[in-house]
N, CA, C and O atoms as a CHARMM CRD file, in Angstrom:
* protein
*
  220
    1    1 MET  N     13.04900  -7.44900  -5.96500 PROA 1      0.00000
    2    1 MET  CA    11.99700  -6.53700  -5.49800 PROA 1      0.00000
    3    1 MET  C     11.40400  -6.55700  -4.31200 PROA 1      0.00000
    4    1 MET  O     10.66700  -7.52300  -4.11700 PROA 1      0.00000
    5    2 ASN  N     11.50100  -5.83700  -3.52800 PROA 2      0.00000
    6    2 ASN  CA    11.00700  -5.71100  -1.73900 PROA 2      0.00000
    7    2 ASN  C      9.43400  -5.33300  -2.41200 PROA 2      0.00000
    8    2 ASN  O      9.13700  -4.89500  -3.52300 PROA 2      0.00000
    9    3 PRO  N      8.60400  -5.69700  -1.25500 PROA 3      0.00000
   10    3 PRO  CA     7.25400  -5.64900  -1.13900 PROA 3      0.00000
   11    3 PRO  C      6.98600  -4.23600  -1.05300 PROA 3      0.00000
   12    3 PRO  O      6.06400  -3.76000  -1.71500 PROA 3      0.00000
   13    4 GLY  N      7.59300  -3.62400  -0.41400 PROA 4      0.00000
   14    4 GLY  CA     7.63000  -2.07800  -0.41400 PROA 4      0.00000
   15    4 GLY  C      7.25600  -1.58200  -1.87200 PROA 4      0.00000
   16    4 GLY  O      6.24000  -0.90400  -2.02900 PROA 4      0.00000
   17    5 ASN  N      8.13500  -1.94200  -3.02000 PROA 5      0.00000
   18    5 ASN  CA     8.48000  -1.49800  -4.03500 PROA 5      0.00000
   19    5 ASN  C      6.98400  -2.23000  -4.90600 PROA 5      0.00000
   20    5 ASN  O      6.46200  -1.67600  -5.87300 PROA 5      0.00000
   21    6 HSD  N      6.63700  -3.16600  -4.48000 PROA 6      0.00000
   22    6 HSD  CA     5.28100  -3.72200  -5.34100 PROA 6      0.00000
   23    6 HSD  C      4.14800  -2.54700  -4.94200 PROA 6      0.00000
   24    6 HSD  O      3.57500  -1.89600  -5.81500 PROA 6      0.00000
   25    7 PHE  N      3.95100  -2.39800  -3.78400 PROA 7      0.00000
   26    7 PHE  CA     2.99200  -1.57500  -3.38500 PROA 7      0.00000
   27    7 PHE  C      2.73000  -0.28400  -4.46400 PROA 7      0.00000
   28    7 PHE  O      1.81200   0.04100  -5.21600 PROA 7      0.00000
   29    8 PHE  N      4.09900   0.27700  -4.09700 PROA 8      0.00000
   30    8 PHE  CA     4.74900   1.31100  -4.39500 PROA 8      0.00000
   31    8 PHE  C      4.33100   1.66200  -5.77300 PROA 8      0.00000
   32    8 PHE  O      3.66000   2.68500  -5.91000 PROA 8      0.00000
   33    9 ASP  N      4.58400   1.07600  -6.62700 PROA 9      0.00000
   34    9 ASP  CA     4.50500   0.58300  -7.93900 PROA 9      0.00000
   35    9 ASP  C      2.84800   0.58000  -8.66500 PROA 9      0.00000
   36    9 ASP  O      2.37200   1.34400  -9.50500 PROA 9      0.00000
   37   10 ALA  N      2.28400  -0.51400  -8.01200 PROA 10     0.00000
   38   10 ALA  CA     0.96500  -0.78300  -7.87300 PROA 10     0.00000
   39   10 ALA  C      0.28600   0.49300  -7.96100 PROA 10     0.00000
   40   10 ALA  O     -0.27400   0.93000  -8.96600 PROA 10     0.00000
   41   11 ARG  N      0.39100   1.14000  -6.66500 PROA 11     0.00000
   42   11 ARG  CA    -0.18500   2.82400  -6.31900 PROA 11     0.00000
   43   11 ARG  C     -0.21300   3.23400  -7.57300 PROA 11     0.00000
   44   11 ARG  O     -1.22600   3.27000  -8.27100 PROA 11     0.00000
   45   12 LYS  N      1.33900   3.68600  -8.03800 PROA 12     0.00000
   46   12 LYS  CA     1.36400   4.96100  -8.87500 PROA 12     0.00000
   47   12 LYS  C      0.55800   4.54300 -10.00000 PROA 12     0.00000
   48   12 LYS  O     -0.26200   5.36200 -10.41600 PROA 12     0.00000
   49   13 LYS  N      0.67300   3.00300 -10.78000 PROA 13     0.00000
   50   13 LYS  CA     0.77200   2.40500 -11.85000 PROA 13     0.00000
   51   13 LYS  C     -1.51600   2.92500 -11.53800 PROA 13     0.00000
   52   13 LYS  O     -2.16700   3.05800 -12.57500 PROA 13     0.00000
   53   14 CYS  N     -1.87000   3.01400 -10.88900 PROA 14     0.00000
   54   14 CYS  CA    -3.27400   3.52100 -10.38200 PROA 14     0.00000
   55   14 CYS  C     -3.37700   5.16100 -10.10800 PROA 14     0.00000
   56   14 CYS  O     -4.31100   5.84600  -9.69000 PROA 14     0.00000
   57   15 GLY  N     -2.39500   5.40600 -10.40800 PROA 15     0.00000
   58   15 GLY  CA    -2.71200   7.06900  -9.99100 PROA 15     0.00000
   59   15 GLY  C     -3.37400   7.42500  -8.96900 PROA 15     0.00000
   60   15 GLY  O     -4.07500   8.43500  -8.90500 PROA 15     0.00000
   61   16 LEU  N     -3.14800   6.39000  -7.85100 PROA 16     0.00000
   62   16 LEU  CA    -3.61900   6.61900  -6.26500 PROA 16     0.00000
   63   16 LEU  C     -2.68500   7.39000  -5.71100 PROA 16     0.00000
   64   16 LEU  O     -1.47900   7.35300  -5.95300 PROA 16     0.00000
   65   17 SER  N     -3.31700   8.18100  -4.86800 PROA 17     0.00000
   66   17 SER  CA    -2.06700   8.74100  -3.30900 PROA 17     0.00000
   67   17 SER  C     -1.95900   7.57200  -2.45500 PROA 17     0.00000
   68   17 SER  O     -2.48200   6.46400  -2.56500 PROA 17     0.00000
   69   18 GLN  N     -1.18900   8.03700  -1.59900 PROA 18     0.00000
   70   18 GLN  CA    -1.19500   7.15700  -0.36400 PROA 18     0.00000
   71   18 GLN  C     -2.60100   7.18800   0.23700 PROA 18     0.00000
   72   18 GLN  O     -3.44700   6.30100   0.35200 PROA 18     0.00000
   73   19 GLU  N     -2.59300   8.41600   0.56900 PROA 19     0.00000
   74   19 GLU  CA    -3.79900   9.04700   1.35300 PROA 19     0.00000
   75   19 GLU  C     -5.19500   8.28800   0.88500 PROA 19     0.00000
   76   19 GLU  O     -6.11000   8.09600   1.68500 PROA 19     0.00000
   77   20 ASP  N     -5.27100   7.76600  -0.88200 PROA 20     0.00000
   78   20 ASP  CA    -6.52500   7.30800  -1.25900 PROA 20     0.00000
   79   20 ASP  C     -6.43800   6.28400  -0.98600 PROA 20     0.00000
   80   20 ASP  O     -7.49000   5.65100  -1.07300 PROA 20     0.00000
   81   21 VAL  N     -5.20700   5.52100  -0.51000 PROA 21     0.00000
   82   21 VAL  CA    -5.08500   3.90800  -0.22300 PROA 21     0.00000
   83   21 VAL  C     -5.51000   3.74200   1.07900 PROA 21     0.00000
   84   21 VAL  O     -6.27700   2.94600   1.62000 PROA 21     0.00000
   85   22 ALA  N     -4.92500   4.55500   1.41500 PROA 22     0.00000
   86   22 ALA  CA    -5.48900   4.67500   3.47200 PROA 22     0.00000
   87   22 ALA  C     -6.90000   4.61700   3.67400 PROA 22     0.00000
   88   22 ALA  O     -7.42200   3.88800   4.51700 PROA 22     0.00000
   89   23 LYS  N     -7.44900   5.29300   2.99600 PROA 23     0.00000
   90   23 LYS  CA    -8.68600   5.60900   3.11000 PROA 23     0.00000
   91   23 LYS  C     -9.35900   3.89700   2.70000 PROA 23     0.00000
   92   23 LYS  O     -9.87600   3.11600   3.49700 PROA 23     0.00000
   93   24 LYS  N     -9.12100   3.68300   1.13700 PROA 24     0.00000
   94   24 LYS  CA    -9.89700   2.54000   0.94700 PROA 24     0.00000
   95   24 LYS  C     -9.63300   1.34400   1.60000 PROA 24     0.00000
   96   24 LYS  O    -10.24200   0.30700   1.34100 PROA 24     0.00000
   97   25 LEU  N     -8.51400   1.46000   2.66600 PROA 25     0.00000
   98   25 LEU  CA    -8.08200   0.06500   3.60900 PROA 25     0.00000
   99   25 LEU  C     -8.67000   0.36900   4.80400 PROA 25     0.00000
  100   25 LEU  O     -9.38600  -0.50800   5.28600 PROA 25     0.00000
  101   26 GLY  N     -8.51800   1.59600   5.51800 PROA 26     0.00000
  102   26 GLY  CA    -9.47900   1.87300   6.63700 PROA 26     0.00000
  103   26 GLY  C     -7.76000   2.61500   7.45000 PROA 26     0.00000
  104   26 GLY  O     -8.02700   2.86900   8.62500 PROA 26     0.00000
  105   27 VAL  N     -6.80100   2.84500   7.25300 PROA 27     0.00000
  106   27 VAL  CA    -5.23600   2.81500   7.62300 PROA 27     0.00000
  107   27 VAL  C     -5.15500   4.18100   7.76700 PROA 27     0.00000
  108   27 VAL  O     -5.94300   5.07700   7.46300 PROA 27     0.00000
  109   28 SER  N     -3.63000   4.19300   8.49100 PROA 28     0.00000
  110   28 SER  CA    -3.56200   5.93000   8.21900 PROA 28     0.00000
  111   28 SER  C     -2.32800   6.11200   6.84900 PROA 28     0.00000
  112   28 SER  O     -1.53400   5.30700   6.36200 PROA 28     0.00000
  113   29 ARG  N     -2.65000   7.63700   6.53500 PROA 29     0.00000
  114   29 ARG  CA    -1.21100   7.69000   5.22600 PROA 29     0.00000
  115   29 ARG  C     -0.22600   7.45800   5.81800 PROA 29     0.00000
  116   29 ARG  O      0.62400   7.44400   4.92800 PROA 29     0.00000
  117   30 GLN  N      0.34700   7.22600   6.89600 PROA 30     0.00000
  118   30 GLN  CA     1.56200   7.33600   7.49200 PROA 30     0.00000
  119   30 GLN  C      1.96700   5.37000   7.65000 PROA 30     0.00000
  120   30 GLN  O      3.06800   4.82700   7.73900 PROA 30     0.00000
  121   31 THR  N      0.93500   4.91200   7.63600 PROA 31     0.00000
  122   31 THR  CA     0.80100   3.50100   7.75900 PROA 31     0.00000
  123   31 THR  C      1.41100   3.42800   6.19200 PROA 31     0.00000
  124   31 THR  O      2.60500   3.22000   5.98000 PROA 31     0.00000
  125   32 ILE  N      0.39900   3.63400   5.10500 PROA 32     0.00000
  126   32 ILE  CA     1.26200   3.08100   3.59300 PROA 32     0.00000
  127   32 ILE  C      2.53200   3.66000   3.45900 PROA 32     0.00000
  128   32 ILE  O      3.37800   3.11800   2.74700 PROA 32     0.00000
  129   33 SER  N      2.82900   5.01800   4.24800 PROA 33     0.00000
  130   33 SER  CA     4.15100   4.87300   3.95400 PROA 33     0.00000
  131   33 SER  C      5.09600   4.19300   4.13100 PROA 33     0.00000
  132   33 SER  O      5.86800   3.82600   3.24600 PROA 33     0.00000
  133   34 LYS  N      5.18600   3.86700   5.57600 PROA 34     0.00000
  134   34 LYS  CA     6.16500   2.87600   6.25500 PROA 34     0.00000
  135   34 LYS  C      5.84300   1.54900   5.36300 PROA 34     0.00000
  136   34 LYS  O      6.78400   0.80700   5.08200 PROA 34     0.00000
  137   35 TRP  N      4.73700   1.29100   4.98700 PROA 35     0.00000
  138   35 TRP  CA     4.73300  -0.20200   4.15200 PROA 35     0.00000
  139   35 TRP  C      5.39300   0.30300   2.96100 PROA 35     0.00000
  140   35 TRP  O      6.50800  -0.17500   2.75300 PROA 35     0.00000
  141   36 GLU  N      5.03200   1.01600   2.27300 PROA 36     0.00000
  142   36 GLU  CA     6.36000   1.23900   0.89200 PROA 36     0.00000
  143   36 GLU  C      7.45100   1.45000   1.26200 PROA 36     0.00000
  144   36 GLU  O      8.14600   1.43900   0.24700 PROA 36     0.00000
  145   37 THR  N      8.28300   1.71400   2.43200 PROA 37     0.00000
  146   37 THR  CA     9.36500   1.98400   2.70300 PROA 37     0.00000
  147   37 THR  C      9.78700   0.66900   3.40500 PROA 37     0.00000
  148   37 THR  O     10.96100   0.61200   3.77100 PROA 37     0.00000
  149   38 ASP  N      9.05900  -0.29500   3.61900 PROA 38     0.00000
  150   38 ASP  CA     9.86100  -1.31700   3.97300 PROA 38     0.00000
  151   38 ASP  C     10.24000  -1.37700   5.51800 PROA 38     0.00000
  152   38 ASP  O     11.11900  -2.07000   6.03000 PROA 38     0.00000
  153   39 GLU  N      9.33300  -0.45000   6.16500 PROA 39     0.00000
  154   39 GLU  CA     9.69400   0.10400   7.38100 PROA 39     0.00000
  155   39 GLU  C      9.04900  -0.92500   8.19000 PROA 39     0.00000
  156   39 GLU  O      9.81100  -1.48400   8.98000 PROA 39     0.00000
  157   40 THR  N      7.46900  -1.43200   8.19100 PROA 40     0.00000
  158   40 THR  CA     6.77300  -2.45600   8.50700 PROA 40     0.00000
  159   40 THR  C      6.07000  -2.99900   7.39500 PROA 40     0.00000
  160   40 THR  O      5.87700  -2.41700   6.32800 PROA 40     0.00000
  161   41 LEU  N      5.69800  -4.14500   7.70100 PROA 41     0.00000
  162   41 LEU  CA     5.03100  -4.62100   6.48000 PROA 41     0.00000
  163   41 LEU  C      3.57100  -4.79300   6.95600 PROA 41     0.00000
  164   41 LEU  O      3.46100  -4.96300   8.17000 PROA 41     0.00000
  165   42 PRO  N      2.34400  -4.78000   6.18200 PROA 42     0.00000
  166   42 PRO  CA     1.31500  -5.78600   6.47800 PROA 42     0.00000
  167   42 PRO  C      1.09400  -7.50400   6.54700 PROA 42     0.00000
  168   42 PRO  O      1.96700  -8.27600   6.15000 PROA 42     0.00000
  169   43 ASP  N     -0.35200  -8.00500   7.17700 PROA 43     0.00000
  170   43 ASP  CA    -0.24300  -8.73300   7.60100 PROA 43     0.00000
  171   43 ASP  C     -1.34100  -9.50600   5.91800 PROA 43     0.00000
  172   43 ASP  O     -2.13300  -8.97500   5.13900 PROA 43     0.00000
  173   44 ILE  N     -0.84200 -10.77600   6.03600 PROA 44     0.00000
  174   44 ILE  CA    -0.74800 -11.41900   4.32400 PROA 44     0.00000
  175   44 ILE  C     -2.51100 -10.94600   3.83900 PROA 44     0.00000
  176   44 ILE  O     -2.76400 -10.91800   2.63400 PROA 44     0.00000
  177   45 ARG  N     -3.57000 -10.62000   4.80700 PROA 45     0.00000
  178   45 ARG  CA    -4.65700 -10.49200   4.40700 PROA 45     0.00000
  179   45 ARG  C     -4.79700  -9.27500   3.70800 PROA 45     0.00000
  180   45 ARG  O     -5.54000  -8.99700   2.76700 PROA 45     0.00000
  181   46 ARG  N     -3.79300  -8.45200   4.44200 PROA 46     0.00000
  182   46 ARG  CA    -3.97100  -6.71300   4.35100 PROA 46     0.00000
  183   46 ARG  C     -3.28000  -6.62700   2.73900 PROA 46     0.00000
  184   46 ARG  O     -3.82200  -6.09700   1.76900 PROA 46     0.00000
  185   47 SER  N     -2.22900  -7.15500   2.75800 PROA 47     0.00000
  186   47 SER  CA    -1.47000  -7.26800   1.51900 PROA 47     0.00000
  187   47 SER  C     -2.48100  -7.65100   0.37500 PROA 47     0.00000
  188   47 SER  O     -2.70600  -6.95200  -0.61300 PROA 47     0.00000
  189   48 LYS  N     -2.94900  -8.63800   0.60700 PROA 48     0.00000
  190   48 LYS  CA    -4.17000  -9.10300  -0.99000 PROA 48     0.00000
  191   48 LYS  C     -4.96100  -8.03700  -1.04800 PROA 48     0.00000
  192   48 LYS  O     -5.22800  -7.61400  -2.17300 PROA 48     0.00000
  193   49 GLN  N     -5.63400  -7.21100   0.36800 PROA 49     0.00000
  194   49 GLN  CA    -6.08700  -5.69600   0.35900 PROA 49     0.00000
  195   49 GLN  C     -5.94600  -4.65300  -1.03400 PROA 49     0.00000
  196   49 GLN  O     -6.60600  -4.13900  -1.93700 PROA 49     0.00000
  197   50 ILE  N     -4.87700  -4.73800  -0.59900 PROA 50     0.00000
  198   50 ILE  CA    -3.70500  -3.59600  -1.78400 PROA 50     0.00000
  199   50 ILE  C     -3.79400  -3.67500  -2.33400 PROA 50     0.00000
  200   50 ILE  O     -4.40400  -2.83400  -2.99400 PROA 50     0.00000
  201   51 LEU  N     -3.36500  -4.67500  -2.80500 PROA 51     0.00000
  202   51 LEU  CA    -3.50600  -5.43100  -4.15300 PROA 51     0.00000
  203   51 LEU  C     -4.72600  -5.05300  -4.61000 PROA 51     0.00000
  204   51 LEU  O     -5.04800  -3.94100  -5.02900 PROA 51     0.00000
  205   52 SER  N     -5.38600  -6.02700  -4.51000 PROA 52     0.00000
  206   52 SER  CA    -7.04200  -5.58400  -5.35900 PROA 52     0.00000
  207   52 SER  C     -7.41800  -4.54000  -5.30400 PROA 52     0.00000
  208   52 SER  O     -8.05000  -4.11100  -6.27000 PROA 52     0.00000
  209   53 CYS  N     -7.09300  -3.35200  -3.68900 PROA 53     0.00000
  210   53 CYS  CA    -7.67800  -2.05600  -3.72500 PROA 53     0.00000
  211   53 CYS  C     -6.83700  -1.35700  -5.36800 PROA 53     0.00000
  212   53 CYS  O     -7.38800  -0.77700  -6.30400 PROA 53     0.00000
  213   54 VAL  N     -5.94800  -1.57100  -5.25800 PROA 54     0.00000
  214   54 VAL  CA    -4.93200  -0.83700  -6.39500 PROA 54     0.00000
  215   54 VAL  C     -5.39100  -1.22600  -7.83900 PROA 54     0.00000
  216   54 VAL  O     -5.33100  -0.47600  -8.81400 PROA 54     0.00000
  217   55 SER  N     -5.75100  -2.21800  -7.83400 PROA 55     0.00000
  218   55 SER  CA    -5.75600  -2.78300  -9.37300 PROA 55     0.00000
  219   55 SER  C     -6.96900  -2.66900  -9.88800 PROA 55     0.00000
  220   55 SER  O     -7.18700  -3.03900 -11.04200 PROA 55     0.00000
C-alpha cells in the first residue's frame, strides 16, 4: 500500500473531509488531494502530523 492510500484510509476512518484535515494542518485541500493520490508527498514531520491529526 502506498502512502497516499494510508492517508486516505486514515482520514476516511475518522470521518474527516480533505478540507477538515487541511484546516487542521494549515495546508490547502488541494495539497491533501495530491498527497492522497501520491502526486506529491509531505515531508516526514508532516506525515506524522497527518496520522496524529486523523487518529
